[in-house]
N, CA, C and O atoms as CSV, one atom per row, in Angstrom:
chain,resi,resn,atom,element,x,y,z
A,1,MET,N,N,-27.378,196.371,-5.610
A,1,MET,CA,C,-28.567,196.545,-5.494
A,1,MET,C,C,-28.568,197.983,-4.584
A,1,MET,O,O,-28.050,198.055,-3.469
A,2,ASP,N,N,-29.245,199.109,-5.266
A,2,ASP,CA,C,-29.657,200.396,-4.738
A,2,ASP,C,C,-30.885,200.612,-3.714
A,2,ASP,O,O,-30.947,201.624,-3.016
A,3,SER,N,N,-31.848,199.603,-3.674
A,3,SER,CA,C,-33.019,199.772,-3.147
A,3,SER,C,C,-33.933,198.808,-2.979
A,3,SER,O,O,-33.738,197.910,-3.798
A,4,TRP,N,N,-34.733,198.627,-2.363
A,4,TRP,CA,C,-35.464,197.455,-1.795
A,4,TRP,C,C,-36.772,197.685,-2.917
A,4,TRP,O,O,-37.249,198.700,-3.424
A,5,PRO,N,N,-37.077,196.304,-3.028
A,5,PRO,CA,C,-38.595,196.223,-3.772
A,5,PRO,C,C,-39.632,196.443,-3.140
A,5,PRO,O,O,-40.626,196.737,-3.804
A,6,SER,N,N,-39.761,196.364,-1.415
A,6,SER,CA,C,-40.890,196.973,-0.591
A,6,SER,C,C,-40.524,197.486,0.674
A,6,SER,O,O,-39.529,196.988,1.203
A,7,LEU,N,N,-40.985,198.166,1.119
A,7,LEU,CA,C,-40.886,198.463,2.449
A,7,LEU,C,C,-40.537,197.168,3.649
A,7,LEU,O,O,-39.742,197.161,4.589
A,8,ALA,N,N,-41.612,196.001,3.094
A,8,ALA,CA,C,-40.987,195.047,4.141
A,8,ALA,C,C,-39.888,194.457,3.940
A,8,ALA,O,O,-39.271,194.030,4.916
A,9,VAL,N,N,-39.410,194.300,2.720
A,9,VAL,CA,C,-37.904,193.686,2.574
A,9,VAL,C,C,-37.007,194.322,3.454
A,9,VAL,O,O,-36.297,193.758,4.285
A,10,TYR,N,N,-37.123,196.280,3.081
A,10,TYR,CA,C,-36.191,196.489,4.053
A,10,TYR,C,C,-35.979,196.467,5.284
A,10,TYR,O,O,-34.909,196.448,5.893
A,11,LEU,N,N,-37.486,196.473,5.809
A,11,LEU,CA,C,-37.417,196.432,7.357
A,11,LEU,C,C,-36.821,195.254,7.829
A,11,LEU,O,O,-36.219,195.245,8.903
A,12,GLY,N,N,-36.974,193.912,6.875
A,12,GLY,CA,C,-36.753,192.858,7.210
A,12,GLY,C,C,-35.200,192.802,7.323
A,12,GLY,O,O,-34.608,192.172,8.199
A,13,ASP,N,N,-34.637,193.495,6.388
A,13,ASP,CA,C,-33.236,193.193,6.304
A,13,ASP,C,C,-32.539,194.314,7.572
A,13,ASP,O,O,-31.503,193.941,8.124
A,14,VAL,N,N,-32.989,195.289,7.865
A,14,VAL,CA,C,-32.673,196.144,8.915
A,14,VAL,C,C,-32.700,195.299,10.335
A,14,VAL,O,O,-31.740,195.357,11.102
A,15,SER,N,N,-33.877,194.509,10.626
A,15,SER,CA,C,-33.949,193.848,11.755
A,15,SER,C,C,-33.392,192.653,11.504
A,15,SER,O,O,-33.298,191.981,12.532
A,16,GLU,N,N,-33.039,192.194,10.660
A,16,GLU,CA,C,-31.686,191.297,10.358
A,16,GLU,C,C,-30.565,191.556,10.877
A,16,GLU,O,O,-29.904,190.713,11.483
A,17,ALA,N,N,-30.277,192.543,10.733
A,17,ALA,CA,C,-28.839,193.279,10.958
A,17,ALA,C,C,-28.648,193.544,12.356
A,17,ALA,O,O,-27.651,193.388,13.061
A,18,LEU,N,N,-30.101,194.091,12.688
A,18,LEU,CA,C,-29.894,194.378,14.502
A,18,LEU,C,C,-30.029,193.144,15.238
A,18,LEU,O,O,-29.595,193.154,16.390
A,19,TYR,N,N,-30.624,191.923,14.728
A,19,TYR,CA,C,-31.115,190.823,15.399
A,19,TYR,C,C,-29.588,189.832,15.616
A,19,TYR,O,O,-29.131,189.408,16.677
A,20,LEU,N,N,-29.058,189.669,14.269
A,20,LEU,CA,C,-28.153,188.639,13.871
A,20,LEU,C,C,-26.694,189.281,13.712
A,20,LEU,O,O,-25.742,188.502,13.682
A,21,GLY,N,N,-26.444,190.775,13.600
A,21,GLY,CA,C,-25.336,191.390,13.379
A,21,GLY,C,C,-25.057,191.602,12.162
A,21,GLY,O,O,-25.753,191.007,11.340
A,22,GLY,N,N,-23.759,192.676,11.569
A,22,GLY,CA,C,-23.892,192.749,10.080
A,22,GLY,C,C,-24.637,194.198,9.529
A,22,GLY,O,O,-25.397,194.938,10.153
A,23,GLY,N,N,-24.248,194.290,8.456
A,23,GLY,CA,C,-25.049,195.372,7.826
A,23,GLY,C,C,-26.165,195.337,6.972
A,23,GLY,O,O,-26.822,194.312,6.788
A,24,VAL,N,N,-26.440,196.593,6.360
A,24,VAL,CA,C,-27.494,196.290,5.416
A,24,VAL,C,C,-26.761,197.284,3.822
A,24,VAL,O,O,-26.342,198.408,4.101
A,25,HIS,N,N,-26.701,197.058,3.033
A,25,HIS,CA,C,-26.029,197.643,1.781
A,25,HIS,C,C,-25.064,198.396,2.246
A,25,HIS,O,O,-25.126,199.585,1.935
A,26,GLY,N,N,-24.062,198.002,2.996
A,26,GLY,CA,C,-22.807,198.456,3.335
A,26,GLY,C,C,-22.773,199.467,4.470
A,26,GLY,O,O,-21.728,200.082,4.683
A,27,MET,N,N,-24.011,199.705,5.318
A,27,MET,CA,C,-24.093,200.434,6.194
A,27,MET,C,C,-24.230,199.790,7.470
A,27,MET,O,O,-24.866,198.740,7.558
A,28,TYR,N,N,-23.714,200.303,8.416
A,28,TYR,CA,C,-23.598,199.350,9.619
A,28,TYR,C,C,-24.352,200.119,11.117
A,28,TYR,O,O,-24.164,201.314,11.347
A,29,PRO,N,N,-25.065,199.375,11.894
A,29,PRO,CA,C,-25.438,199.949,13.244
A,29,PRO,C,C,-24.626,199.964,14.128
A,29,PRO,O,O,-24.045,198.963,14.548
A,30,TYR,N,N,-24.419,201.522,14.679
A,30,TYR,CA,C,-23.797,201.979,16.006
A,30,TYR,C,C,-24.484,202.793,16.869
A,30,TYR,O,O,-25.319,203.627,16.520
A,31,LEU,N,N,-24.033,202.485,18.341
A,31,LEU,CA,C,-24.845,203.624,19.070
A,31,LEU,C,C,-23.943,204.645,19.699
A,31,LEU,O,O,-22.882,204.447,20.291
A,32,THR,N,N,-24.637,205.905,19.431
A,32,THR,CA,C,-23.784,206.948,19.899
A,32,THR,C,C,-23.686,207.252,21.239
A,32,THR,O,O,-24.457,206.761,22.063
A,33,SER,N,N,-22.597,208.200,21.597
A,33,SER,CA,C,-22.419,208.388,23.169
A,33,SER,C,C,-23.433,208.327,24.282
A,33,SER,O,O,-23.330,207.840,25.409
A,34,ASP,N,N,-24.797,209.159,23.480
A,34,ASP,CA,C,-26.039,209.047,24.287
A,34,ASP,C,C,-26.930,208.286,23.997
A,34,ASP,O,O,-28.132,208.511,24.142
A,35,GLY,N,N,-26.248,206.940,23.394
A,35,GLY,CA,C,-27.563,205.983,23.212
A,35,GLY,C,C,-28.423,205.813,21.956
A,35,GLY,O,O,-29.191,204.864,21.800
A,36,GLN,N,N,-28.237,206.810,21.063
A,36,GLN,CA,C,-28.918,207.119,19.937
A,36,GLN,C,C,-28.236,205.991,18.809
A,36,GLN,O,O,-27.030,205.773,18.687
A,37,LEU,N,N,-29.259,205.391,18.087
A,37,LEU,CA,C,-28.800,204.552,16.979
A,37,LEU,C,C,-28.113,205.115,15.858
A,37,LEU,O,O,-28.765,206.061,15.417
A,38,TRP,N,N,-27.225,204.943,15.322
A,38,TRP,CA,C,-26.661,205.625,13.943
A,38,TRP,C,C,-26.486,204.843,13.007
A,38,TRP,O,O,-26.300,203.773,13.588
A,39,TRP,N,N,-26.413,204.634,11.819
A,39,TRP,CA,C,-26.181,203.972,10.776
A,39,TRP,C,C,-24.979,204.658,9.981
A,39,TRP,O,O,-25.068,205.838,9.641
A,40,ASP,N,N,-23.797,203.849,9.679
A,40,ASP,CA,C,-22.697,204.535,8.794
A,40,ASP,C,C,-22.094,203.720,8.179
A,40,ASP,O,O,-22.319,202.548,8.479
A,41,LEU,N,N,-21.242,203.963,7.243
A,41,LEU,CA,C,-20.420,203.282,6.007
A,41,LEU,C,C,-19.349,202.471,6.959
A,41,LEU,O,O,-18.800,202.975,7.939
A,42,GLY,N,N,-19.175,201.288,6.549
A,42,GLY,CA,C,-17.948,200.282,7.128
A,42,GLY,C,C,-18.077,199.908,8.334
A,42,GLY,O,O,-18.947,200.473,8.997
A,43,GLU,N,N,-17.374,199.006,8.874
A,43,GLU,CA,C,-17.598,197.708,10.131
A,43,GLU,C,C,-16.556,198.481,11.169
A,43,GLU,O,O,-16.278,197.948,12.243
A,44,ASP,N,N,-16.033,199.677,10.816
A,44,ASP,CA,C,-14.989,199.932,11.514
A,44,ASP,C,C,-15.121,201.342,12.011
A,44,ASP,O,O,-14.105,201.891,12.439
A,45,CYS,N,N,-16.123,201.907,12.002
A,45,CYS,CA,C,-16.527,203.334,12.356
A,45,CYS,C,C,-16.104,203.667,14.029
A,45,CYS,O,O,-16.266,202.742,14.825
A,46,ARG,N,N,-15.664,204.754,14.448
A,46,ARG,CA,C,-15.124,205.086,15.771
A,46,ARG,C,C,-16.024,206.189,16.308
A,46,ARG,O,O,-16.413,206.001,17.460
A,47,SER,N,N,-16.302,206.947,15.898
A,47,SER,CA,C,-16.530,208.248,16.101
A,47,SER,C,C,-17.452,209.299,15.328
A,47,SER,O,O,-17.292,209.146,14.117
A,48,LEU,N,N,-18.339,210.287,15.614
A,48,LEU,CA,C,-19.021,210.843,14.799
A,48,LEU,C,C,-19.165,212.142,15.673
A,48,LEU,O,O,-19.575,212.246,16.829
A,49,ASN,N,N,-18.630,213.280,14.641
A,49,ASN,CA,C,-18.453,214.550,15.161
A,49,ASN,C,C,-17.403,214.670,16.395
A,49,ASN,O,O,-17.570,215.576,17.211
A,50,GLY,N,N,-16.514,213.921,16.510
A,50,GLY,CA,C,-15.668,213.650,17.737
A,50,GLY,C,C,-15.968,212.821,18.833
A,50,GLY,O,O,-15.015,212.555,19.566
A,51,GLU,N,N,-17.415,212.201,19.208
A,51,GLU,CA,C,-17.959,211.839,19.767
A,51,GLU,C,C,-17.850,209.987,19.496
A,51,GLU,O,O,-18.004,209.591,18.340
A,52,SER,N,N,-17.651,209.214,20.339
A,52,SER,CA,C,-17.646,207.871,20.407
A,52,SER,C,C,-18.894,207.111,19.586
A,52,SER,O,O,-20.087,207.387,19.721
A,53,LEU,N,N,-18.348,206.119,18.727
A,53,LEU,CA,C,-19.644,205.102,18.457
A,53,LEU,C,C,-19.172,203.882,18.525
A,53,LEU,O,O,-18.140,203.480,17.987
A,54,VAL,N,N,-20.147,203.081,19.392
A,54,VAL,CA,C,-19.619,201.724,19.435
A,54,VAL,C,C,-20.869,200.819,18.834
A,54,VAL,O,O,-22.066,201.098,18.764
A,55,PRO,N,N,-20.146,199.631,18.424
A,55,PRO,CA,C,-21.130,198.639,17.286
A,55,PRO,C,C,-22.309,198.562,18.133
A,55,PRO,O,O,-22.204,198.600,19.359
A,56,ALA,N,N,-23.904,198.411,17.284
A,56,ALA,CA,C,-24.932,198.376,18.253
A,56,ALA,C,C,-25.010,196.717,18.614
A,56,ALA,O,O,-24.836,195.780,17.836
A,57,PRO,N,N,-25.338,196.678,20.086
A,57,PRO,CA,C,-25.229,195.140,20.442
A,57,PRO,C,C,-26.436,194.404,19.114
A,57,PRO,O,O,-27.176,194.986,18.321
A,58,MET,N,N,-26.223,193.116,19.319
A,58,MET,CA,C,-26.749,191.954,18.669
A,58,MET,C,C,-27.752,191.253,19.706
A,58,MET,O,O,-27.547,190.911,20.871
A,59,GLY,N,N,-29.198,191.120,18.704
A,59,GLY,CA,C,-30.074,190.315,19.271
A,59,GLY,C,C,-31.031,190.928,20.280
A,59,GLY,O,O,-31.457,192.080,20.192
A,60,LEU,N,N,-31.361,190.000,21.322
A,60,LEU,CA,C,-32.540,190.603,22.361
A,60,LEU,C,C,-31.432,190.793,23.712
A,60,LEU,O,O,-31.794,191.575,24.592
A,61,GLY,N,N,-30.414,190.254,23.836
A,61,GLY,CA,C,-30.055,190.111,25.357
A,61,GLY,C,C,-30.216,188.781,25.302
A,61,GLY,O,O,-30.044,188.096,26.310
């Protein structure tokens, strides 16, 4: 599937990935060195433009 049937379904998938962990259509959430959210392909991305990426934390803490 290349698209979502509605914005609500898309946002539901994104919130599930951020809360439970995992990706959305092969894109995974990471945090940049300055705390910005970044989505990238694959589960093992380590850097963006030479700056470290870390997997985004899951859930509400």
